[in-house]
C-alpha positions as CSV (number, residue, x, y, z in Angstrom):
1,X,-18.8,-24.2,-1.9
2,X,-21.4,-26.6,-0.6
3,X,-24.4,-24.6,0.2
4,X,-27.5,-25.7,2.2
5,X,-29.8,-24.9,-0.8
6,X,-27.7,-26.9,-3.3
7,X,-29.9,-29.2,-5.2
8,X,-27.4,-32.1,-5.1
9,X,-24.9,-33.2,-2.4
10,X,-21.4,-32.3,-3.4
11,X,-18.8,-35.0,-3.5
12,X,-15.0,-34.8,-4.2
13,X,-13.6,-37.2,-6.7
14,X,-9.9,-38.2,-6.6
15,X,-8.7,-38.3,-10.2
16,X,-5.4,-39.7,-11.5
17,X,-4.0,-38.4,-14.8
18,X,-1.4,-40.7,-16.4
19,X,1.1,-38.6,-18.3
20,X,2.0,-38.1,-21.1
21,X,-1.5,-38.3,-22.4
22,X,-1.8,-40.1,-25.7
23,X,-4.1,-38.1,-28.0
24,X,-5.4,-41.3,-29.6
25,X,-6.2,-43.0,-26.3
26,X,-6.8,-40.1,-24.0
27,X,-9.6,-41.8,-22.1
28,X,-7.1,-44.4,-20.8
29,X,-5.1,-41.6,-19.2
30,X,-7.8,-40.5,-16.7
31,X,-9.1,-42.6,-13.7
32,X,-11.5,-41.9,-10.9
33,X,-9.8,-43.6,-8.0
34,X,-12.1,-42.7,-5.0
35,X,-15.0,-40.4,-4.1
36,X,-15.1,-38.6,-0.8
37,X,-17.8,-36.6,1.0
38,X,-15.2,-34.4,2.5
39,X,-12.9,-32.1,0.4
40,X,-10.1,-32.0,3.0
41,X,-9.9,-35.9,3.1
42,X,-9.9,-36.0,-0.7
43,X,-7.1,-33.5,-0.9
44,X,-5.1,-35.2,1.8
45,X,-5.3,-38.5,-0.1
46,X,-4.3,-36.8,-3.3
47,X,-1.2,-35.4,-1.5
48,X,-0.4,-38.8,0.0
49,X,-0.6,-40.6,-3.3
50,X,1.5,-37.9,-5.0
51,X,4.2,-38.3,-2.3
52,X,4.4,-42.1,-2.5
53,X,4.2,-42.1,-6.3
54,X,6.4,-39.1,-6.9
55,X,8.6,-41.0,-9.4
56,X,5.6,-42.3,-11.4
57,X,4.3,-40.4,-14.4
58,X,0.9,-39.5,-13.0
59,X,-0.8,-36.5,-11.4
60,X,-3.5,-36.7,-8.7
61,X,-6.2,-34.0,-8.4
62,X,-9.5,-33.5,-6.7
63,X,-12.6,-32.5,-8.7
64,X,-16.0,-31.5,-7.2
65,X,-19.0,-33.5,-8.5
66,X,-22.6,-34.0,-7.5
67,X,-24.5,-37.0,-6.1
68,X,-27.8,-37.7,-7.8
69,X,-30.1,-40.2,-6.1
70,X,-32.4,-41.5,-8.7
71,X,-34.4,-43.3,-6.1
72,X,-36.0,-40.1,-4.7
């Protein structure tokens, strides 16, 4: 996925979804917990959190995103 010619560096955001999602306050149901430079580390952390929080009503997922350095 991360190609040398990519314009922006790929990052992997660990996202938590609190369920059930309230339609009136859906923004409160999604949190970015951490951002990783390595997909495997992000997925490993998502699995770890899912395991230790297996009885809570939340889902952990990894989403790819891009880093934009406005200083360049």
